[in-house]
C-alpha positions in Angstrom: 0.0 0.0 0.0 2.8 2.4 0.9 4.4 1.7 -2.5 1.1 2.5 -4.3 0.5 5.7 -2.4 4.1 6.9 -2.9 4.1 6.0 -6.6 0.9 7.8 -7.5 2.3 11.3 -7.3 4.8 10.3 -10.0 2.0 9.7 -12.5 -0.2 12.1 -14.4 -3.6 10.4 -14.0 -6.8 11.5 -15.7 -10.3 10.0 -15.3 -12.7 9.4 -18.2 -16.3 8.5 -17.8 -18.4 7.4 -20.8 -21.4 9.8 -21.0 -23.8 6.9 -20.5 -22.2 6.2 -17.1 -24.2 9.1 -15.6 -27.4 7.0 -16.2 -26.5 4.3 -13.7 -26.5 4.1 -10.0 -23.0 3.4 -9.0 -24.2 1.6 -5.9 -26.1 -0.9 -8.1 -23.7 -1.8 -10.8 -20.9 -4.3 -11.5 -17.5 -3.2 -12.8 -15.6 -5.6 -15.0 -11.9 -5.3 -15.8 -8.9 -7.5 -16.7 -6.6 -8.6 -13.8 -3.5 -7.1 -15.5 -5.1 -3.6 -15.3 -5.6 -3.7 -11.5 -2.9 -1.4 -10.3 -4.4 2.1 -10.8 -7.9 0.9 -10.3 -7.3 0.1 -6.6 -6.6 3.7 -5.5 -9.1 5.3 -7.9 -12.3 3.7 -6.6 -11.7 2.9 -2.9 -13.8 6.0 -1.8 -16.8 4.5 -3.6 -16.9 1.6 -1.1 -17.0 -1.0 -3.8 -17.0 -4.7 -3.1 -14.3 -6.8 -4.7 -13.4 -10.4 -4.6 -9.9 -11.8 -4.0 -8.4 -15.2 -4.1 -8.1 -17.5 -1.2 -4.3 -17.8 -1.5 -1.7 -16.0 0.5 -1.4 -13.4 -2.3 -5.1 -12.9 -2.2 -4.9 -12.3 1.6 -2.2 -9.7 1.0 -4.3 -8.0 -1.7 -7.4 -8.1 0.6 -5.5 -6.3 3.3 -4.4 -3.6 0.8 -7.9 -3.2 -0.6 -9.5 -2.8 2.8 -7.1 -0.1 3.7 -8.2 1.7 0.5 -11.8 1.5 1.6 -13.1 -1.6 -0.3 -15.4 -4.3 1.0 -13.6 -7.6 0.3 -15.1 -11.1 -0.2 -12.9 -14.1 -0.6 -13.2 -16.8 -3.3 -12.0 -17.8 -6.8 -13.1 -19.9 -9.7 -11.0 -22.8 -8.5 -11.3 -22.6 -4.7 -14.3 -21.3 -2.8 -15.8 -19.9 -6.0 -19.5 -20.6 -5.1 -19.0 -19.2 -1.6 -17.3 -16.1 -3.0 -20.2 -15.5 -5.4 -22.8 -15.9 -2.6 -20.9 -13.6 -0.3 -20.5 -11.0 -3.1 -24.3 -11.2 -3.7 -25.1 -10.7 -0.1 -22.8 -7.7 0.3 -23.7 -6.0 -3.0 -27.5 -6.4 -2.2 -26.9 -4.0 0.8 -26.3 -1.1 -1.6 -22.7 -1.1 -2.8 -21.2 -1.7 -6.2 -19.3 -4.8 -7.1 -16.0 -5.2 -9.0 -14.4 -8.2 -10.4 -11.2 -8.9 -12.3 -13.2 -11.2 -14.5 -10.2 -13.2 -15.8 -8.7 -13.7 -12.4 -7.1 -14.8 -10.2 -5.2 -17.4 -12.4 -6.5 -16.8 -16.0 -6.6 -17.8 -18.7 -5.5 -14.3 -19.9 -8.4 -12.1 -20.9 -11.0 -14.9 -20.6 -13.9 -14.1 -18.3 -15.3 -16.4 -15.7 -19.2 -16.6 -15.6 -19.6 -15.0 -12.1 -20.2 -11.4 -13.2 -22.8 -12.4 -15.7 -24.6 -14.6 -13.2 -24.6 -11.9 -10.5 -25.6 -9.1 -12.9 -28.6 -11.1 -14.2 -29.6 -12.2 -10.7 -29.6 -8.8 -9.2 -30.6 -6.8 -12.3 -27.4 -4.7 -12.3 -25.7 -3.4 -15.4 -22.0 -4.1 -16.1 -19.5 -1.3 -16.7 -16.2 -2.2 -18.5 -13.3 -0.6 -16.7 -9.7 -0.2 -17.5 -6.6 2.0 -17.2 -3.8 2.7 -19.7 -0.6 4.6 -19.8 1.5 6.1 -22.5 4.7 4.5 -21.1 4.7 1.3 -19.1 6.3 -2.0 -18.3 4.5 -5.2 -18.9 5.4 -8.2 -16.6 5.6 -10.7 -19.4 6.4 -13.5 -16.9 3.0 -13.2 -15.3 -0.1 -14.9 -16.7 -2.1 -11.6 -16.7 0.6 -9.5 -18.4 0.4 -7.1 -15.5 0.9 -3.4 -16.6 2.9 -0.9 -14.5 3.0 2.7 -15.7 6.5 4.2 -15.8 7.3 7.2 -13.6 5.9 10.5 -15.0 3.8 8.8 -17.6 0.3 10.0 -18.6 -2.4 7.6 -17.5 -6.1 7.3 -18.0 -8.6 5.5 -15.8 -11.6 4.9 -18.0 -15.2 3.9 -17.2 -17.0 2.5 -20.2 -20.6 2.4 -21.5 -22.8 0.4 -19.2 -24.0 -3.0 -20.6 -27.8 -2.9 -19.9 -29.5 -5.5 -17.8 -31.8 -6.2 -20.8 -28.8 -7.1 -22.9 -27.4 -9.3 -20.1 -30.7 -11.1 -19.5 -31.3 -11.6 -23.2 -28.3 -13.9 -23.4 -25.0 -11.9 -23.4 -22.3 -14.5 -23.7 -18.9 -14.6 -22.0 -17.3 -14.2 -25.4 -19.3 -11.1 -26.1 -18.4 -9.7 -22.7 -14.7 -10.4 -23.4 -15.0 -8.6 -26.7 -16.5 -5.5 -25.1 -13.9 -5.3 -22.3 -11.1 -5.9 -24.9 -12.4 -3.2 -27.2 -12.5 -0.8 -24.3 -9.1 -1.7 -23.0 -7.3 -1.8 -26.4 -9.1 1.3 -27.5 -7.6 3.3 -24.7 -4.2 1.8 -25.2 -4.3 3.0 -28.8 -5.6 6.5 -27.8 -3.0 7.2 -25.2 0.1 5.9 -26.8 2.5 8.6 -28.0 2.2 9.6 -31.7 5.2 8.5 -33.8 
């Protein structure tokens, strides 16, 4: 946590909200993002008291402690261990009136392939899904990690971007995981393209 807080002043961070984001209640929505784009999302939305799920591993425990200190509600679970319990806990907490956030390809991948949890929860509770990402004009990618974790370089320009909400009607009418992946990829890759330095 200390590293994140001390590193943030070295970055030029801007926020972008799709115009349609103003139509949703941020306490009744799910945010969906790729695991590799987690770093700048953590400090950006802690004040919103969002609920987020972390893995049951020791790394998940460490992340959970960091997230709580930033103001998040944390539930524990993953697609491989405690997944059902995690989804049930997420549903119970979110129903109390806080938004939910999921790194939809986490915690172990495959890379940029969503798990079904966010679609199940959104359909069950009647909440839209908002694609979320961050990008930077200069960065390192940890190629040895399954999620290709992105770290902005010092003094880089960064954008944290909220996308167009996916309506509950579209979700309940059969939005597939592949279609969700395509939407999140388009949002993520689009911002990577927009922010990169011109040659």
